[in-house]
C-alpha positions as CSV (number, residue, x, y, z in Angstrom):
1,M,-5.6,-16.1,-21.4
2,V,-3.0,-15.8,-18.6
3,D,-1.3,-19.0,-17.8
4,W,-1.5,-18.8,-14.0
5,D,0.6,-22.0,-13.4
6,R,3.5,-20.4,-15.4
7,I,3.1,-17.2,-13.3
8,R,3.6,-19.4,-10.2
9,E,6.9,-20.6,-11.7
10,D,8.2,-17.1,-11.5
11,F,8.3,-17.1,-7.8
12,P,11.3,-19.1,-6.4
13,V,10.0,-19.4,-2.8
14,L,6.9,-21.3,-3.9
15,K,9.3,-24.3,-4.6
16,R,9.9,-24.6,-0.9
17,V,8.5,-27.5,1.0
18,I,8.0,-27.0,4.8
19,N,7.5,-30.0,7.1
20,G,6.8,-32.1,4.1
21,R,4.2,-29.8,2.8
22,P,4.2,-27.3,-0.1
23,L,4.4,-23.7,1.2
24,V,1.0,-22.0,1.0
25,Y,1.5,-18.2,1.2
26,L,-1.6,-16.1,2.0
27,D,-0.1,-13.1,3.6
28,S,0.4,-11.0,0.5
29,A,-1.5,-7.9,2.0
30,C,1.5,-7.7,4.2
31,M,4.3,-8.6,2.0
32,A,4.0,-9.9,-1.6
33,L,6.4,-12.5,-2.8
34,K,9.0,-11.5,-5.3
35,P,9.3,-12.9,-8.9
36,R,12.6,-13.9,-10.6
37,Q,12.3,-10.8,-12.8
38,V,12.5,-8.4,-9.9
39,I,15.2,-10.3,-8.2
40,D,17.3,-10.4,-11.5
41,A,16.9,-6.7,-12.1
42,M,18.3,-5.9,-8.6
43,S,21.0,-8.4,-8.9
44,E,22.0,-6.8,-12.2
45,Y,22.4,-3.5,-10.6
46,Y,24.7,-4.9,-7.9
47,E,26.7,-7.0,-10.3
48,K,27.1,-4.8,-13.3
49,Y,26.8,-1.1,-12.3
50,P,26.7,-0.7,-8.5
51,A,27.4,3.1,-8.6
52,C,25.7,6.2,-7.5
53,A,23.0,7.6,-9.8
54,G,23.1,11.2,-10.7
55,R,26.5,12.0,-9.2
56,S,29.3,10.1,-11.0
57,I,30.0,10.8,-14.7
58,H,31.8,7.4,-15.3
59,K,30.4,4.5,-17.1
60,L,28.9,2.7,-14.2
61,G,27.4,5.9,-12.8
62,E,25.9,6.7,-16.2
63,E,24.3,3.2,-16.4
64,A,23.1,3.5,-12.8
65,S,21.5,6.8,-13.6
66,N,19.8,5.6,-16.7
67,A,18.3,2.6,-14.9
68,Y,17.2,4.7,-12.0
69,S,15.5,7.3,-14.3
70,D,13.9,4.5,-16.4
71,S,12.3,3.0,-13.3
72,R,10.7,6.3,-12.4
73,E,9.2,6.5,-15.9
74,K,8.0,2.9,-15.6
75,F,6.2,3.7,-12.4
76,A,4.8,7.0,-13.8
77,E,3.2,4.8,-16.5
78,F,2.1,2.2,-14.1
79,I,-0.1,4.8,-12.2
80,N,-0.7,7.0,-15.3
81,A,0.9,10.2,-13.8
82,E,0.8,13.1,-16.2
83,H,4.5,13.9,-15.4
84,T,7.4,11.6,-14.5
85,D,8.6,14.1,-11.9
86,E,5.4,13.6,-10.0
87,V,6.8,10.2,-8.7
88,V,8.9,10.6,-5.7
89,W,10.8,7.6,-4.3
90,T,10.4,7.1,-0.5
91,R,11.1,4.3,1.8
92,N,7.5,3.2,2.0
93,A,3.9,4.3,2.0
94,T,4.2,5.4,5.6
95,E,7.0,8.0,4.7
96,S,5.0,9.1,1.7
97,M,2.0,10.0,3.9
98,N,4.2,11.5,6.5
99,I,5.7,13.7,3.9
100,V,2.2,15.0,2.8
101,A,1.0,15.3,6.4
102,N,4.0,17.4,7.4
103,C,4.8,19.4,4.3
104,V,1.4,20.5,2.8
105,K,0.9,24.2,3.7
106,L,-2.3,24.6,5.6
107,P,-4.0,27.7,7.0
108,K,-4.4,28.1,10.8
109,D,-8.1,27.4,10.8
110,A,-7.8,24.3,8.6
111,K,-9.7,21.1,9.2
112,I,-8.3,17.6,8.3
113,V,-10.7,14.6,7.7
114,T,-9.7,10.9,8.0
115,T,-11.6,7.7,9.0
116,T,-11.8,4.8,11.4
117,L,-10.8,2.4,8.7
118,E,-7.4,3.9,8.0
119,H,-4.1,2.0,8.5
120,H,-2.4,3.8,11.4
121,S,0.1,5.3,8.8
122,G,-2.9,6.9,7.0
123,S,-4.4,8.6,10.0
124,L,-1.6,9.2,12.8
125,P,0.5,11.5,10.6
126,F,-2.4,13.7,10.0
127,I,-3.6,13.5,13.7
128,E,-0.1,14.6,14.8
129,R,0.0,17.4,12.3
130,A,-3.4,18.6,13.7
131,R,-2.1,18.3,17.3
132,R,1.2,20.3,16.4
133,D,-0.6,23.2,14.6
134,G,-3.9,23.2,16.6
135,L,-6.1,22.2,13.6
136,D,-9.4,20.5,13.9
137,V,-9.8,16.8,12.8
138,A,-13.1,15.1,11.7
139,I,-13.4,11.3,11.7
140,V,-15.6,9.6,9.2
141,E,-16.8,6.4,10.8
142,A,-16.8,3.5,8.4
143,K,-19.9,1.2,8.5
144,N,-19.2,-2.2,10.3
145,D,-18.9,-3.9,6.9
146,G,-16.1,-1.6,5.9
147,T,-18.1,0.5,3.5
148,F,-18.9,4.2,3.7
149,D,-22.0,6.3,3.7
150,L,-21.4,9.2,1.3
151,E,-23.7,11.3,3.5
152,D,-21.1,11.0,6.3
153,W,-18.5,12.4,3.9
154,K,-20.7,15.3,2.9
155,N,-21.3,16.2,6.6
156,A,-17.4,15.8,7.4
157,I,-16.1,17.8,4.5
158,D,-17.0,21.4,5.0
159,G,-15.7,24.8,4.0
160,R,-12.8,24.6,6.5
161,T,-11.6,21.3,5.3
162,R,-8.3,21.5,3.5
163,L,-6.9,18.0,3.6
164,V,-8.5,14.6,3.5
165,S,-6.7,11.3,4.1
166,V,-8.6,8.1,3.0
167,V,-7.6,4.4,2.5
168,H,-8.5,3.4,-1.1
169,S,-8.6,-0.3,-0.3
170,S,-8.8,-1.5,3.4
171,N,-6.2,-4.0,4.6
172,V,-8.8,-5.4,7.1
173,T,-12.1,-5.5,5.3
174,G,-10.8,-5.4,1.8
175,T,-13.3,-2.9,0.9
176,V,-12.7,-0.3,-1.9
177,A,-13.7,3.4,-1.0
178,P,-15.8,5.5,-3.3
179,M,-12.7,7.5,-4.1
180,K,-14.0,9.4,-7.0
181,E,-17.0,10.7,-5.1
182,I,-14.9,11.6,-2.2
183,V,-12.4,13.4,-4.4
184,E,-15.2,15.4,-6.1
185,M,-16.7,16.4,-2.7
186,A,-13.3,17.5,-1.4
187,H,-12.2,19.4,-4.6
188,D,-15.7,21.3,-4.5
189,R,-14.7,22.6,-1.1
190,D,-11.0,23.3,-2.0
191,A,-9.6,20.3,-0.1
192,L,-6.8,18.1,-1.1
193,V,-7.1,14.4,-1.1
194,M,-4.3,11.9,0.1
195,S,-5.2,8.4,-1.1
196,D,-3.6,5.4,0.6
197,D,-3.1,3.1,-2.3
198,A,-0.8,0.6,-0.5
199,Q,-3.5,-2.1,-0.7
200,Y,-5.1,-0.8,-3.9
201,A,-2.2,-0.4,-6.4
202,P,-0.9,-4.1,-6.3
203,H,-4.5,-5.4,-7.1
204,H,-6.4,-3.0,-9.2
205,P,-5.7,-0.7,-12.2
206,L,-4.8,2.7,-10.6
207,D,-5.1,5.8,-12.8
208,V,-4.3,8.9,-10.6
209,Q,-5.4,11.3,-13.4
210,K,-8.7,9.7,-13.9
211,L,-9.4,9.7,-10.1
212,D,-8.0,13.1,-9.8
213,V,-6.4,12.4,-6.4
214,D,-3.9,15.0,-5.3
215,F,-1.6,12.6,-3.7
216,S,-1.1,8.7,-3.7
217,A,1.0,6.6,-1.3
218,I,2.2,3.3,-2.4
219,S,4.3,0.5,-0.8
220,V,6.4,-1.4,-3.5
221,H,6.8,-4.4,-1.2
222,K,3.1,-5.2,-1.6
223,M,3.2,-5.4,-5.3
224,C,6.0,-7.9,-5.9
225,G,8.8,-5.3,-5.5
226,P,11.6,-4.9,-2.9
227,T,11.3,-3.9,0.7
228,G,12.3,-0.4,1.8
229,V,10.8,1.3,-1.3
230,G,7.7,3.4,-1.5
231,V,6.2,6.0,-3.9
232,L,4.6,9.3,-3.3
233,Y,2.6,10.6,-6.2
234,G,1.7,14.2,-6.1
235,K,0.4,16.7,-8.6
236,R,3.4,18.7,-9.8
237,D,2.2,22.1,-8.7
238,L,1.4,20.8,-5.2
239,L,4.9,19.1,-4.8
240,E,6.4,22.4,-5.9
241,S,4.4,24.4,-3.3
242,M,5.1,22.0,-0.4
243,N,7.7,22.6,2.3
244,M,10.7,20.3,2.3
245,F,10.8,17.1,4.4
246,L,14.6,16.5,4.6
247,V,17.4,18.6,3.2
248,G,20.9,17.8,2.4
249,G,22.7,16.0,-0.5
250,D,20.9,15.6,-3.8
251,T,18.3,18.3,-2.9
252,V,20.3,21.3,-3.9
253,S,21.1,23.0,-7.1
254,D,23.5,25.4,-5.5
255,V,24.9,26.2,-2.1
256,K,26.5,29.7,-2.0
257,Y,28.8,31.2,0.6
258,E,28.5,35.1,0.6
259,N,29.2,37.6,3.3
260,G,29.7,34.9,5.9
261,Q,26.4,33.2,5.1
262,I,25.5,29.7,3.6
263,I,22.7,30.3,1.0
264,P,21.1,27.2,-0.4
265,E,19.1,26.8,-3.7
266,Y,17.1,23.8,-3.8
267,L,16.0,21.5,-6.8
268,P,12.4,21.1,-7.8
269,P,10.5,17.8,-7.3
270,P,11.1,15.0,-7.3
271,E,14.7,15.6,-6.0
272,K,13.3,18.1,-3.6
273,F,12.0,15.1,-1.5
274,E,14.9,12.7,-2.2
275,A,17.6,13.8,0.1
276,G,20.8,11.7,0.4
277,L,22.0,8.5,-1.3
278,Q,18.9,6.7,-2.6
279,N,18.0,2.9,-2.8
280,Y,19.0,2.6,-6.3
281,A,18.7,-1.2,-6.5
282,G,15.2,-0.8,-4.7
283,A,14.0,1.7,-7.3
284,I,15.2,-0.4,-10.1
285,G,13.4,-3.4,-8.6
286,A,10.3,-1.2,-8.2
287,G,10.4,-0.5,-11.9
288,A,10.8,-4.2,-12.8
289,A,7.8,-5.0,-10.5
290,A,5.7,-2.4,-12.4
291,D,6.7,-3.9,-15.7
292,Y,5.9,-7.4,-14.3
293,L,2.4,-6.5,-13.2
294,R,1.7,-4.6,-16.4
295,S,2.9,-7.6,-18.5
296,I,0.2,-9.7,-16.8
297,G,-2.5,-7.1,-16.8
298,M,-4.0,-5.5,-13.8
299,D,-7.6,-6.3,-14.9
300,D,-6.7,-10.0,-15.2
301,I,-5.0,-9.8,-11.7
302,E,-8.1,-8.3,-10.2
303,K,-10.4,-10.9,-11.8
304,R,-8.1,-13.8,-10.7
305,E,-8.0,-12.6,-7.0
306,R,-11.8,-12.1,-6.9
307,S,-12.3,-15.7,-8.1
308,L,-10.1,-17.0,-5.3
309,L,-11.8,-14.7,-2.8
310,S,-15.2,-15.9,-4.0
311,K,-14.3,-19.6,-3.5
312,A,-13.0,-18.8,0.1
313,L,-16.1,-16.7,1.1
314,I,-18.6,-19.3,-0.1
315,E,-16.9,-21.9,2.3
316,L,-16.2,-19.6,5.1
317,K,-19.8,-18.4,5.3
318,G,-20.9,-22.1,5.9
319,M,-18.3,-22.7,8.7
320,E,-19.6,-22.7,12.2
321,S,-18.0,-20.1,14.6
322,V,-16.6,-18.0,11.9
323,R,-17.3,-14.4,11.9
324,I,-16.3,-12.6,8.5
325,I,-15.2,-9.0,9.0
326,G,-16.4,-6.7,6.3
327,T,-18.8,-6.9,3.3
328,E,-19.1,-10.3,1.6
329,D,-19.8,-8.5,-1.7
330,I,-16.7,-9.4,-3.8
331,N,-17.5,-6.5,-6.2
332,L,-16.7,-4.1,-3.4
333,K,-13.5,-5.9,-2.2
334,T,-9.9,-6.6,-3.0
335,G,-8.7,-10.2,-2.7
336,L,-8.6,-10.7,1.1
337,V,-10.8,-11.9,3.9
338,T,-10.4,-11.1,7.6
339,F,-12.2,-13.2,10.2
340,T,-12.4,-14.5,13.8
341,V,-13.3,-17.9,15.2
342,D,-15.5,-17.8,18.3
343,T,-14.1,-21.1,19.7
344,V,-10.5,-20.0,19.4
345,D,-9.0,-17.6,22.0
346,S,-7.1,-15.4,19.6
347,A,-6.3,-14.8,15.9
348,H,-2.7,-15.6,16.7
349,D,-3.8,-19.1,17.7
350,I,-5.4,-19.5,14.3
351,A,-2.3,-18.3,12.4
352,T,-0.1,-20.6,14.6
353,F,-2.2,-23.7,14.0
354,L,-2.3,-23.2,10.3
355,N,1.5,-22.4,10.0
356,E,2.6,-25.3,12.2
357,E,0.1,-28.0,11.1
358,C,-0.6,-27.1,7.6
359,S,2.2,-24.9,6.3
360,V,-0.5,-22.2,5.5
361,M,0.7,-18.7,6.3
362,I,-1.8,-16.0,7.1
363,R,-1.6,-12.9,9.2
364,S,-3.1,-12.3,12.7
365,G,-3.2,-9.2,14.9
366,W,-4.9,-5.9,14.5
367,H,-3.3,-5.2,11.1
368,C,-2.3,-1.6,12.2
369,V,-6.0,-0.6,12.3
370,G,-6.8,-0.4,16.0
371,P,-9.7,2.1,15.8
372,F,-11.8,-0.2,13.5
373,H,-11.2,-3.1,15.7
374,Y,-12.4,-1.1,18.7
375,Q,-15.4,0.1,16.6
376,I,-16.7,-3.3,15.8
377,G,-16.1,-4.8,19.3
378,I,-13.0,-6.8,18.7
379,D,-10.3,-6.7,21.3
380,P,-7.1,-5.6,19.4
381,K,-5.1,-7.9,21.7
382,K,-7.1,-10.9,20.4
383,G,-7.1,-9.4,16.9
384,S,-8.5,-10.8,13.7
385,A,-7.1,-13.3,11.1
386,R,-6.6,-12.5,7.6
387,A,-6.0,-14.5,4.4
388,S,-5.0,-12.5,1.4
389,F,-4.7,-13.8,-2.1
390,Y,-2.5,-12.7,-5.0
391,L,-1.7,-13.5,-8.5
392,Y,0.5,-16.5,-7.7
393,N,-2.2,-18.3,-5.5
394,N,-4.4,-21.0,-6.9
395,S,-7.4,-23.0,-5.8
396,A,-5.2,-25.6,-4.1
397,D,-4.0,-22.9,-1.8
398,V,-7.5,-21.9,-1.0
399,D,-8.4,-25.5,-0.3
400,A,-5.5,-26.0,2.1
401,F,-6.5,-22.9,4.0
402,L,-10.0,-24.0,4.3
403,E,-9.2,-27.5,5.2
404,G,-6.8,-26.5,7.9
405,L,-9.3,-24.0,9.3
406,Q,-12.0,-26.5,9.4
407,T,-9.7,-29.0,11.3
408,L,-9.0,-26.3,13.9
409,I,-12.7,-25.4,14.4
410,E,-13.6,-29.2,14.9
411,A,-10.7,-29.5,17.4
412,S,-11.7,-26.4,19.4
413,S,-15.5,-27.0,19.5
């Protein structure tokens, strides 16, 4: 049994009291809180061996190199990559998806498939690649509850499709896509699949080999790790075949000067995509975050979040004027709920009230998913409100959120 009260003790910020009330943080889908274990791992780098990894041969450089390499191995284990060098450090999931969108080699008649449910980072890089190269794009429209009809995928993925970008778990509806079926369809037609796992990886067991995805993008800051660190997973042969994204220091094995010409020879992945000085502390923190989540158990984390989500959904469904966005089936969702309140002008008003009157922190806006808001008839300027739960939340947090929301509804009716 996991001692969830003890888990809460790992997060220093939860000890804060704001306006006389305990802090209730329900915005983990945007940014997860950081446990002491991650903070300590990063502090250790800055305090004990703040040197360049892979460059300096002195003692501090050696220790930095070892910690940096160890973190890559930890993350490879976290997602069950077949090879450690299939894990590329990036700044965030957005950069990871931009690398794939720009660097995968596609024929001139290729077609790209994406959806209305994508985070802008999961669609726009691929839309821009298509515009640049004159490629066709097909959009799979999610159903209004955030689920997909597999027939729509069968119709969209045809013989010309070469790349599919799909969000594994939506940051608006929380719904989990039928990734295995989508991957099988795509591979049957010789198409590659880019899985946006920014919202999936922190909350569910992720096995990239079992899913057989070709690429996966992860934002470490959503899984208890530091900001400014992302991961691009790619199958080794695909990473080797791709064009480079940036060139410069740390990407080269040799740079010759012959007959008045500079002739570079480049390193294989992952260094091929890691130009320049890296965020060593961030990568080390990412490894610590992966260790931390694995020590608790991703299955237990998933169950914990669903129990909190279930409690919230039951109460929200009974509240007047509340419209829940997405399916209410917790077996198809990650631990978040997005909603609007008919009697309140905008989602920002909901978030502001909960923050100022209750010290409950949720997210408001369009969550970088404008197309889906337009699709379901919500003005993106008014947006929607989102409460997201994570391993450090408890029933008291859910109660504070629901009580505050009920107070707002009564005052606005």
